[in-house]
C-alpha positions in Angstrom: 9.9 -13.7 9.7 8.1 -16.2 7.6 4.0 -15.9 7.8 3.6 -19.2 5.5 1.2 -16.8 3.2 1.7 -16.8 -0.8 3.2 -13.6 -2.1 -0.9 -13.5 -4.0 -2.0 -13.8 0.1 0.2 -11.2 0.7 -1.0 -8.6 -1.6 1.8 -8.4 -4.3 1.7 -10.0 -7.4 5.3 -10.2 -8.0 4.4 -12.1 -11.5 2.8 -8.5 -12.8 5.5 -6.5 -11.2 8.1 -8.7 -13.3 5.9 -8.4 -16.7 5.7 -4.4 -16.2 9.2 -4.2 -15.5 10.5 -6.1 -18.3 7.8 -3.7 -20.5 9.3 -0.7 -19.5 6.4 1.5 -20.2 6.4 5.0 -18.7 4.9 5.4 -15.1 1.7 7.3 -14.7 2.7 10.8 -13.2 0.6 13.0 -11.4 2.4 16.7 -11.3 -0.2 18.2 -8.5 0.5 15.0 -6.8 3.9 14.1 -6.8 7.4 15.8 -6.3 9.1 14.8 -9.1 8.8 13.1 -12.7 9.5 9.6 -12.1 10.2 8.9 -15.9 12.6 11.8 -16.2 16.1 10.9 -15.0 17.2 14.0 -14.1 14.5 15.4 -12.5 14.9 11.6 -10.1 18.4 12.6 -9.7 17.8 16.0 -8.6 15.3 15.1 -6.2 17.5 12.5 -4.3 20.0 14.5 -4.6 18.6 17.1 -2.4 16.8 14.8 -0.3 18.0 14.7 3.2 17.4 11.5 5.1 16.8 11.5 8.9 16.5 9.0 11.3 13.8 8.6 14.2 14.8 7.5 17.6 13.1 4.3 16.9 11.6 2.7 20.2 11.1 5.5 23.3 13.7 4.9 26.0 11.9 2.8 28.5 11.7 4.2 32.2 13.2 1.2 33.4 16.1 -0.6 31.9 15.1 -4.2 31.3 18.2 -6.9 31.4 18.2 -8.8 28.3 17.5 -13.0 29.1 18.8 -16.2 27.3 16.7 -19.0 28.8 15.2 -22.3 28.0 11.6 -23.2 28.0 10.0 -26.1 26.7 9.1 -25.8 22.8 5.1 -26.3 23.7 5.7 -23.3 26.3 6.7 -21.3 23.7 4.6 -21.8 21.0 1.9 -21.1 23.1 3.3 -17.9 23.9 4.0 -17.2 20.6 0.3 -18.1 19.1 -1.4 -15.4 21.0 0.3 -13.2 18.8 2.8 -9.7 18.8 3.8 -9.0 22.8 4.1 -12.4 23.5 7.6 -11.7 25.6 5.1 -9.1 27.5 2.6 -11.8 28.3 5.4 -14.4 29.4 7.4 -11.4 31.3 3.8 -10.5 33.4 3.1 -14.5 33.8 6.6 -14.8 35.7 5.4 -11.7 37.6 2.3 -13.0 39.1 4.1 -16.4 39.8 6.3 -13.6 41.8 3.3 -12.6 43.3 1.7 -15.9 44.5 5.1 -17.3 45.8 7.6 -16.8 48.7 10.8 -15.6 47.5 12.4 -18.8 49.1 
């Protein structure tokens, strides 16, 4: 998702990364804190060959499954909810629930 920020604002100096990669200088290594020497190709291969990758379950299952909805809303309404930040879909759901509480089912 585009943020509109420059790489420097995101905290990554890609020009520095590219410059250092081109130099191919040894990577600093602390044997006390790191599992293998990143400068030793055999150590890197041995570490990753022995690695076990486990995936988590992701988001916990909801008690009540919500159906997926595809609906059209005015662009300004969508923009206003998105401008409130993460959780905007939950806030739309809350606004719809509030509307239901104040209006009859007919």
